[in-house]
C-alpha positions in Angstrom: 117.6 149.3 23.4 115.6 147.5 20.7 113.7 149.1 17.8 110.4 148.3 19.5 111.5 150.1 22.7 112.6 153.1 20.7 109.2 153.1 18.9 107.3 152.9 22.2 109.4 155.8 23.5 108.6 157.9 20.5 104.9 157.0 20.6 104.7 158.2 24.2 106.0 161.5 23.1 103.5 161.6 20.2 106.1 161.1 17.5 104.6 157.8 16.5 103.5 158.5 12.8 106.9 159.7 11.5 108.6 156.8 13.4 106.2 154.3 11.9 107.0 155.7 8.5 110.7 155.3 9.0 110.2 151.7 10.2 108.1 150.9 7.2 110.7 152.3 4.8 113.4 150.3 6.6 111.3 147.1 6.4 110.8 147.8 2.7 114.6 148.4 2.3 115.3 145.2 4.2 112.9 143.1 2.0 114.5 144.6 -1.1 118.0 143.8 0.2 116.9 140.3 1.2 115.5 139.7 -2.3 118.8 141.1 -3.8 120.7 138.8 -1.5 118.7 135.8 -2.7 119.4 136.8 -6.3 123.1 137.1 -5.5 123.1 133.7 -3.7 121.4 132.2 -6.8 124.0 133.8 -9.2 126.8 132.6 -6.9 125.4 129.1 -7.0 125.2 129.2 -10.8 128.8 130.6 -10.9 130.1 127.9 -8.6 128.4 125.2 -10.8 129.9 126.7 -13.9 133.3 126.9 -12.2 133.1 123.3 -11.2 132.2 122.3 -14.8 135.1 124.3 -16.1 137.4 122.7 -13.5 136.2 119.2 -14.6 137.1 120.2 -18.2 140.5 121.5 -17.1 141.2 118.3 -15.2 140.2 116.3 -18.3 142.4 118.4 -20.5 145.3 118.1 -18.1 145.0 114.3 -18.1 144.9 114.4 -21.9 148.0 116.6 -22.0 149.8 114.1 -19.7 148.7 111.2 -22.0 149.7 113.1 -25.1 153.1 114.0 -23.6 153.8 110.4 -22.7 152.9 109.4 -26.2 155.1 112.1 -27.6 158.0 111.0 -25.4 157.5 107.4 -26.6 157.4 108.5 -30.2 160.6 110.5 -29.7 162.3 107.5 -28.2 161.1 105.3 -31.1 162.4 107.9 -33.6 165.8 108.0 -31.8 166.0 104.2 -31.9 165.0 104.2 -35.6 167.7 106.8 -36.3 170.3 104.6 -34.5 169.1 101.6 -36.4 169.4 103.5 -39.7 172.9 104.6 -38.8 173.8 101.0 -38.0 172.4 99.9 -41.3 174.2 102.6 -43.2 177.5 101.7 -41.4 176.9 98.0 -42.2 176.1 98.8 -45.8 179.2 100.9 -46.2 181.3 98.1 -44.7 179.7 95.6 -47.1 180.2 97.8 -50.1 183.8 98.3 -49.2 184.2 94.5 -48.8 182.6 93.9 -52.1 184.8 96.5 -53.8 187.9 95.0 -52.2 186.9 91.5 -53.2 186.2 92.7 -56.7 189.5 94.5 -56.9 191.3 91.4 -55.6 189.4 89.2 -58.2 190.5 91.6 -61.0 194.1 91.5 -59.8 193.9 87.7 -59.6 192.5 87.6 -63.1 195.3 89.8 -64.4 197.9 87.6 -62.7 196.5 84.5 -64.1 196.6 86.0 -67.6 200.2 87.0 -67.1 201.2 83.6 -65.8 199.6 81.5 -68.6 202.2 80.1 -70.8 200.7 79.4 -74.2 203.9 79.1 -76.1 204.7 75.8 -74.5 201.3 74.3 -75.4 201.5 75.6 -78.9 205.0 74.1 -79.3 203.6 70.7 -78.3 200.8 71.1 -80.9 203.4 72.0 -83.6 205.6 69.2 -82.6 202.9 66.8 -83.5 202.6 68.5 -86.9 199.1 69.7 -86.4 198.2 72.2 -89.1 196.9 75.3 -87.4 197.5 79.0 -87.6 199.6 80.0 -84.6 197.8 83.4 -84.2 194.3 81.9 -84.5 195.2 79.1 -82.1 196.5 81.5 -79.5 193.5 83.7 -79.9 191.1 80.7 -79.5 193.1 79.4 -76.6 193.2 82.8 -74.9 189.5 83.4 -75.4 188.7 79.9 -74.0 191.0 80.6 -71.0 189.3 84.0 -70.3 185.8 82.4 -70.6 186.7 79.7 -68.1 188.4 82.1 -65.8 185.4 84.5 -65.8 183.1 81.5 -65.2 185.2 80.3 -62.3 185.3 83.8 -60.7 181.6 84.4 -61.0 180.4 81.1 -59.5 
């Protein structure tokens, strides 16, 4: 049975005015609820638009995070490579310093050996045999200094 049929049934029994009043109140309540529904739909639409805007921002931030993460990983790899290169350079430097020290040590040893092997007495005896007037100590000192100068020059060239 519809509302109209119910109203007609009431009207036949002379209950029409109170029934009409109930119908009017219900119509007013329906209009009020429809207005509220429209307001809720509008608020929902605004909320959906705001949510879509936030989702767009989130997507952009996620893309930025991915880009930044990739950049960070590349920088980490670059840093690791630089650290390896530094370690290689340090190792090479240590190797070269050791080689220089060894060469220096060997040069000093060679210098000392040459000093020990030099026989000045023979040369001095030759000079004396020719009756050259020279102080034996001064001559040895000059000869020794000259030898050292030549040896240092030879070793540093």
